[in-house]
C-alpha positions in Angstrom: -163.1 -90.7 -148.4 -159.8 -90.2 -146.7 -157.5 -87.9 -148.8 -153.8 -87.7 -148.4 -151.5 -85.1 -149.9 -148.8 -87.0 -151.7 -145.5 -86.4 -153.5 -146.3 -86.4 -157.3 -143.1 -88.3 -157.9 -144.6 -91.4 -156.2 -147.5 -91.4 -158.7 -145.8 -90.6 -162.0 -145.0 -94.3 -162.8 -148.7 -95.2 -162.3 -150.1 -92.5 -164.7 -151.6 -94.2 -167.8 -150.5 -93.2 -171.3 -152.2 -90.0 -172.5 -152.9 -88.6 -169.1 -151.2 -86.2 -166.7 -151.5 -85.8 -162.9 -154.3 -83.6 -161.8 -154.0 -81.3 -158.8 -156.0 -78.9 -156.6 -154.4 -75.6 -155.7 -151.0 -77.1 -156.5 -151.6 -80.1 -154.2 -151.6 -83.7 -155.4 -153.8 -86.3 -153.6 -154.4 -90.0 -153.2 -157.6 -91.2 -151.6 -158.7 -94.2 -149.7 -162.4 -94.8 -150.6 -164.9 -97.3 -149.2 -168.4 -97.7 -150.6 -171.2 -100.2 -151.5 -172.4 -101.3 -154.8 -176.2 -101.9 -154.7 -178.4 -103.4 -157.4 -175.5 -103.7 -159.8 -176.0 -104.7 -163.4 -173.5 -105.7 -166.0 -174.6 -104.7 -169.5 -178.1 -104.2 -168.0 -178.2 -107.7 -166.5 -178.1 -108.4 -162.7 -175.7 -111.3 -161.9 -177.2 -113.4 -159.1 -175.1 -113.2 -155.9 -173.0 -110.3 -157.3 -175.4 -107.3 -157.2 -174.7 -106.0 -153.7 -171.1 -105.8 -152.4 -168.4 -103.6 -150.8 -165.4 -102.1 -152.4 -162.3 -100.3 -150.9 -159.9 -98.6 -153.3 -156.8 -96.5 -153.3 -157.0 -94.0 -156.1 -155.4 -90.8 -157.4 -156.4 -88.1 -159.9 -155.4 -87.4 -163.5 -156.7 -85.4 -166.5 -156.6 -85.9 -170.3 -157.4 -83.4 -173.0 -160.5 -84.3 -174.9 -162.4 -82.6 -177.8 -164.5 -80.7 -175.2 -161.6 -79.7 -173.0 -160.0 -81.4 -169.9 -161.5 -84.7 -168.9 -160.8 -85.2 -165.1 -160.4 -88.8 -164.1 -159.2 -91.3 -161.5 -156.7 -94.0 -161.6 -156.8 -96.9 -159.2 -153.7 -98.3 -157.5 -155.7 -101.2 -156.1 -159.4 -102.1 -155.7 -160.6 -104.7 -153.2 -163.9 -106.5 -153.5 -165.2 -109.6 -151.7 -165.8 -111.9 -154.7 -163.3 -113.4 -157.1 -165.6 -113.2 -160.1 -166.0 -109.5 -159.7 -162.3 -108.9 -159.5 -161.7 -111.2 -162.5 -164.3 -109.5 -164.7 -162.9 -106.0 -163.9 -159.3 -107.2 -164.8 -160.5 -108.6 -168.1 -162.6 -105.6 -169.1 -160.4 -102.8 -168.0 -157.1 -104.3 -166.7 -158.0 -102.7 -163.4 -156.0 -103.7 -160.3 -158.8 -105.7 -158.6 -158.2 -108.3 -155.9 -160.7 -110.2 -153.8 -160.6 -110.4 -150.0 -163.2 -111.1 -147.3 -165.0 -107.9 -146.5 -167.6 -106.4 -144.2 -169.2 -103.0 -143.5 -171.1 -101.2 -140.8 -173.1 -98.0 -141.5 -175.4 -96.2 -139.0 -178.6 -95.9 -141.0 -182.2 -95.6 -139.9 -185.1 -95.6 -142.4 -182.6 -95.3 -145.3 -180.8 -92.2 -143.9 -177.6 -91.8 -142.0 -178.3 -91.1 -138.3 -177.0 -87.8 -136.9 -173.3 -88.2 -135.9 -173.4 -91.6 -137.6 -170.4 -93.8 -138.5 -169.5 -95.7 -141.6 -166.9 -98.4 -141.7 -165.5 -100.8 -144.3 -163.2 -103.7 -143.4 -161.2 -106.2 -145.4 -159.2 -109.3 -144.2 -155.7 -109.8 -145.5 -153.3 -112.5 -144.3 -155.6 -113.3 -141.4 -155.9 -109.7 -140.0 -158.7 -107.2 -140.5 -157.9 -103.8 -142.0 -160.4 -101.0 -141.7 -161.4 -97.6 -143.0 -163.9 -95.6 -140.9 -165.4 -92.1 -140.4 -167.9 -90.5 -138.0 -170.0 -87.8 -139.6 -170.9 -84.4 -138.1 -173.5 -81.8 -139.1 -175.9 -82.0 -142.0 -175.0 -83.2 -145.5 -174.5 -80.4 -148.0 -173.5 -80.1 -151.7 -169.8 -79.6 -152.2 -168.8 -75.9 -152.5 -167.7 -74.9 -156.0 -163.9 -74.9 -156.2 -163.5 -76.8 -152.9 -161.3 -79.8 -152.2 -164.5 -81.9 -151.7 -165.6 -80.9 -155.2 -162.2 -81.8 -156.7 -162.2 -85.2 -155.0 -165.8 -86.2 -155.9 -166.3 -84.7 -159.3 -164.0 -86.7 -161.6 -166.1 -88.3 -164.3 -163.6 -90.5 -166.2 -161.6 -93.6 -165.3 -158.2 -94.5 -166.8 -156.2 -97.7 -166.6 -152.8 -98.7 -168.0 -152.7 -101.6 -170.4 -150.2 -104.4 -170.9 -149.2 -103.1 -174.4 -148.3 -99.7 -173.0 -151.5 -97.9 -174.0 -154.5 -97.2 -171.8 -158.2 -97.5 -171.5 -160.6 -94.5 -170.9 -164.1 -95.0 -169.7 -166.8 -92.5 -168.6 -168.4 -92.6 -165.2 -171.7 -90.7 -164.9 -173.4 -89.7 -161.6 -175.0 -86.5 -160.2 -173.1 -84.4 -157.7 -173.1 -85.9 -154.2 -174.0 -84.4 -150.8 -171.1 -84.3 -148.3 -171.0 -84.8 -144.6 -167.9 -83.4 -142.8 -166.4 -85.9 -140.2 -165.2 -85.6 -136.7 -163.1 -88.7 -136.8 -161.3 -90.6 -139.6 -159.4 -93.8 -139.1 -157.3 -96.0 -141.4 -155.9 -99.2 -140.0 -154.1 -101.0 -142.8 -151.0 -103.1 -143.7 -150.1 -100.5 -146.2 -146.7 -102.0 -147.5 -148.2 -105.4 -148.0 -151.4 -104.3 -149.7 -150.3 -101.2 -151.6 -146.5 -101.2 -151.6 -143.9 -99.8 -149.4 -143.8 -96.6 -151.6 -147.1 -95.6 -150.0 -146.3 -96.4 -146.4 -145.3 -92.9 -145.4 -148.0 -91.0 -147.3 -150.9 -93.1 -145.9 -149.6 -93.5 -142.4 -150.1 -89.9 -141.3 -153.2 -87.8 -140.7 -155.3 -87.3 -143.9 -155.4 -83.9 -145.4 -159.1 -84.1 -145.4 -161.9 -86.7 -144.8 -165.6 -86.7 -145.5 -168.6 -88.9 -146.2 -170.6 -88.8 -149.4 -174.2 -90.0 -149.8 -173.6 -91.6 -153.2 -176.2 -92.1 -156.0 -177.0 -94.1 -159.1 -173.8 -94.5 -161.3 -173.3 -95.6 -164.9 -169.9 -96.9 -166.0 -169.5 -96.9 -169.8 -167.5 -99.4 -171.8 -163.9 -98.5 -172.2 -162.1 -96.9 -175.2 -158.6 -97.9 -176.1 -155.9 -95.2 -176.3 -153.0 -96.7 -178.2 -149.4 -95.5 -178.3 -148.4 -94.4 -181.8 
């Protein structure tokens, strides 16, 4: 997870109906995130050839007032996966901004555990060139400190996407808290204007505000609920 402080004005046009931008200590972030789906099921059913795959996304953070209080969520600018069918299904179910590109990954794992000072890298090919997102871990993995930037980035449990009719969809994402490795190196090599738009060129071209590696977990994504404009 590479996290970039960003001008809120760049994100306001992307905020779905019913939501507002979320911030940490007055700072607004967008994150480049790479991860692997493993043993994926859709409505409880594994789809042959589509259970294990990579994803890289650019996301930012919002909140919406629910009956129980603030629901903290994420909005995706673009999500890259390696298979067309996955991208098409996500667009149909949630109107998420999925696209398919050739992808690959490299993670330094032994016996199911990240090696000390290990690296994780995700790459995707666009217009004949490979883009990449990579970090090198340092120290042991630990739970995110309460109130920390790491906790803010990782503990958003709702997703929101704008819909063609001007409304939005809200869906719940459930997972336990993740352990976090700090990193000694973070790299993003990407054709930012072509993939994400020229508006994000400056924000994503500099040094990230923070970067870390999370261990991940089992995740449940619930079906979406429509939020309609009156």
